[in-house]
N, C-alpha and C positions, 0 to 999 in steps of 0.2 A: 086309407092311411094318408096322412099329411105328408107331403113331399119333404125329404130330407134336405138339410142345408148342403149345397155343394161344396167340395173340397177343392181349394185352389193352391196349387203347389208352385212355389217359385225359389229361385235361389240366386246368388251372385251379389254384387255391390248394390247399394240402395237404389239408384236410377235404373238399373236393369231389372232387378226383381219388381220394381214398381211397373215397369213396362209389361213384364209377363202378367202380373196381376190384373193391370187395366184390360189387357187382351181377353183373358179368360173370364173376366166378371163385368164386362162392359154393359150387359143389359141391365144387370141388377144395379150396377153403379148409377147408370143413368135414370133408373127408376127411383132410386133414393134421392137423387139431386132434385128430380121432380117434386117429390113429396115435400122436401124442405123448402124449395123455391116457391111452391104453392102456399105454404103456410106463412112465408115472409111477405109473399104478395098480398096476403090479407091483412098485413100490417102496413101496407102501402110501402114495401121495400120492393123495388124493382132491381134488374141485374146491376145497372150502375151503382146503386145503393149497396147491394150485396158486396160488390167489388170493393167499395170503400170500407165496409166493415171487416172484410178480409185483411185489408192493408192495416188496419188497426190491430188485428191480431198477430199478423205475421211476424214483426219484430220479435215478438215474445216466444214464439215457436223457434225462430232462428237462434236466438239467444240461448235457449234450452238445449236445442240438438239439431244442428245444420243438416244432418243426414235426414231427419225427418222431412225437411223441405225437398230434398232431393227425391226422396222416394214418392213424395206426393206428386212431383213433376213428371216422374216416370209413370205414374198411374194415370195421369191426365193425358199423356202421350199415348199410352196403351189403349185407353178407353175412347179416345178422339173427343175429349172434353176439355173446356177450359180448366186451367190450374185453380182459378178461384172456386170452382165447382167442388174440387177434390178437398181443398181447405174448408170449404163449408161443411163438408160431411164429417170432417175430423175435429171441427171446433164449433159443431152445431149448437151445443148448449149455450156457449157464450154468445155467438152470432144471433141466436133466437132471442137471447136476452137483449142485446144491443139493439135487434129490430124492434122489439116492443117497446123500447125507450126511444124511438124515432131518431136512431143514430147516436145515441148518447155513448159515454165512454164506459169501459168496463168497471164495474162496481165491485169492491172486494168483498162486500156482504150481500150482493144481489141475491134474491130467492130464485130457486128454479123456475124456468119459464112456463112448465107444463106438468102434467101429472106423471112423473117418472118415478116409479116405486118399485124397489127390488128388495129381495130378502136372501142373505148370504149367510153361509155356515162353514166353519172350519172346525174339523175335528183333528187335534194333534195325535201324534203316534200313541201316546199314552192312553187315548180315549178309544183306540180301534183294536181289535183282535189281531191284525196282521202287524200292528205296530208301524204303519204307514199312515201319512197324513192324507186326509180327504179334504177337498175344498169343492164348495158347490154354490151355486146361485140361481134363483129366479130372476130373469131379466124382464121386467114389466115396462111396456113402453108402447108406441103406437102398433095396432095390430097388423097394419100393412107392412110392418118391417119384417114379418115372416116371410115375405116375398123378396126382401133385399138383403137379408143377412147371409153370410158365408162362413166357412171354416178355412183358415189360412194354415198351411204348412210351409214355414219359411227356413231354408237352409241358408244361414247367413255367413258373409265372409268379415263381418265387423262385430261380431258378438255370438252369444249362444243361440241355437236353433230355437224356433218358436213354434207352438201350436196353439192358435187362438180362434175364438169365435168373435166376430165383430160385423157390423153393417158394412156392406160391400163399399169398397173405397176407403174405409178406416184402416189405419195402420195396425191396430190391435184393440182388443177389448178385454174379454175374460179367457184366460188360458194358462198356459205354462210354459216354462223354458227349460233348456238342457241343464242350466245351472242350478235348478232346484231350490231357488231363494224363496223363503216365505215369511212376511213380516206384515203387521197390521197397523194402519194409522187411520183416523178420522181426518180429513183434509178440508180446510177452508182455503180460499184462494191465497190468503197470506199467513196461514198457520197450520201446523199439524199436531195432532194429539194421539198418544200412544192409547191403544185399547188392548187390555189383556184378557186372555181366556179364563174361564172358570172351571177347574178340574179338566182342563184339556179341551174344552168346548168352547167355541165363540160363535155367537149368532148375532147378526146385525140387520136392521131394517133402515129407515131413512130419517132417524132422529139421532140428535146428539146423545152419546152414552158416557163420554169421558167426563169426570167430574171436573176437570179443567175447562173444557169446552162449555159445560153448562153453567160454569160460574162467569164466563167471559162473553158468550155469544148468545144472541137471540135467535131461536129456533123458528125461521120463517116458513118452513116447509110443511108443518104439521096441518096447518089450515087446508092444503090441497090435498094431503095424503094422511088423514087421521088414522087410517088402517094401520099405520107405522106403528102405533103405540101397542098394538096386540100382536101383530105378525111375528115379531121376534120372540115374544113370550110363547106364543103357539109352538113355535119350532123348538125352542129350548125345552118346554114341558114335555115333548114327544121324544126328545133325543137324551135328556138328562138321565132318566132311568136305564138308559142303555150304556152310559159311560163305561169304557172298558171293552164294549162289544159292538161299537158302532161301525156299521158296514156301509158301503155305498147304497145298498137297498134300503137300509134303514133311513139314510139321508133323504133319498128320493121319497119314501113314504112320508117323511116329516114335510118335505117341500110340495106334496100334493094335497096338503091340508086345505079343506074347503070350508072351514069356519067362517061364517058371516059372508059367504059368497053372494055377490060377485066382489065384494071388498075382501078378498081372502088372500091367503099366502099363495095359492095357485089360482091365478085370476082367469076367469072366462072372458071373452070379448064383451066389453060394456062401455057406455058413454063415461067419460072422465068429467071432472068438474068444469074443465074448459070446452066440453062438447065434442072432443076427439075421441075416437074409438080406441080403447087400450086393452091390453091382455098381457098375461104372462106370455111373452113371444117365444121364449126358450127357457129350458132348464138345463143347466150345464153343470155336470158332475165330473170331477177330476180327481185322479189319484196320481200325483206328479212323479212318485218313485217308480211307477210302472210306465209313465209316459202315457197315460190313457186318459182320453176325454170323452165322456158321453153326452150327447145333446138331443133334446127332444124338442121339436117344434110345436108351439101352441099346446103345451102339456095337459091343459084343462079339458081339451077336446080330444087328445090322442096320445096315449101314454106309450109311445114307441120311441126308442132311442137308436141313434146311429153312433157307433163307436169309432173314434179316430185315434191315431197313434203317433207318438213322436219317437223316431221318424215315421212319417205317415205311411201306412200300409193301406189296403183296400178296406173301406169302412164296410161294417156288417150291421144289419138292423136286428135289434133284440127287442123283445117285450119287457116293460117294466114289470117289477114283482108285485 
């Protein structure tokens, strides 16, 4: 059985909980920094260049939420790493893009730097027998990130508590919070577009589906991830006949779909178009009203989930149906 993602628990104000996080996840954080620094080095970006790229991003982060910067400084202190290394982890998509452009500025319509493909599902209460929302995702990215990801249980003084899956050193990624808010947008750096469910079911891959987005934007990512054009159709076709009776197990079954493997909804490790090894690193299935999140590492290879709770209790490993 593949090792479960470790649970990292922290509490308090941003800087202090960052220190707790950094201390507990220091090895995984350092490994993640090494992965991205190595990738940037192949683009002729050394650490002085990376620091410059971070400085290009930092004012935007500070303007959006200063507490994020405080928490990242705490993570760096706890892990014994440079602050810029933690910002790299949290802004890796933007910094990798900047690095590939030899230090150019952020582009509002720049394509993704590599083969980052995911498939997401939301079943609204009217689509489930329990009348509780189910939210799930296959996260497809670098296969080595199975060694650097973590689950965070965050008791906050400055907002609702969080339970989230992310790369170690990241502030958050896929999860839920104690406020229980759910809304869906397609987001470009300078625009957002509403996406509405059909009969209580929403499935999304990596191409624009909003009519407004399709009319105004050029979809630059399909060339790198052409499987996006059928992954959402595959999952929707498996779940649509079950509307009204969709369960977490039904969602898992749909996300395990292996049509056209290795270019499938559940992706086994394989070489991406840019030469890196990618896979479905994790399947994350959440039922926010229960405060429950199940996570399976490398699910194409091992269909075992660990269950985490908000507030976090002891994780229990269970087999997928």
